N, C-alpha and C positions, 0 to 999 in steps of 0.2 A: 970802471966808475961807468958807470950808464947814466947817461941823463933821460930822468922822469918825464912823466908827464905835465905837471906842472913846472917845471924848469923850461919845457917847449912852450909853454902859455905865454910863460911869463916872458922868454924873447919872442917872439907877435907880436906880444901886446908892446912890446919897445917896437917895433920895428914900423910896426900899424903907428906908430906915435912920431915918428922920428921922418915917416917917409906919407901921411897920410895915407889913404884910401885912393887916392884918384889917381896918385904919379903913382903906388903900386898894381893900381889895374891894369894905367899905359902901358908896365912894363911887363904886365901879364899878359897882352897882347900882342905886345914884341914878340917874346922868346915866339908868342906859339906859331906866330907866324915865321919868326926863323927856323921854327920847326919843322914846319912844317913846306917850308921852298925846300930845307935837308934830302927830306925826305920824297922831294918831288924828284930832286936833283940825283937821289940814290936811287930810284926808280930808273932814271931815263937812259939813267948810265948802263943795268940790268939786261934796258933792253936795246940798247944797243950790242950790248953785248949778246946776246943772244941772238942779236939778224946776222953777225957777223964768225 
């Protein structure tokens, strides 16, 4: 049984009602910063491995 588009819309509306748009915006920016930090750490490890 697959999730349909209407079910996704309803879930998104419930999430927005529970958390509010400002809280979701800060959560998104925090997750984006964490992903950037992880990528930077992985790239620096790759560079260090290539040099040795």
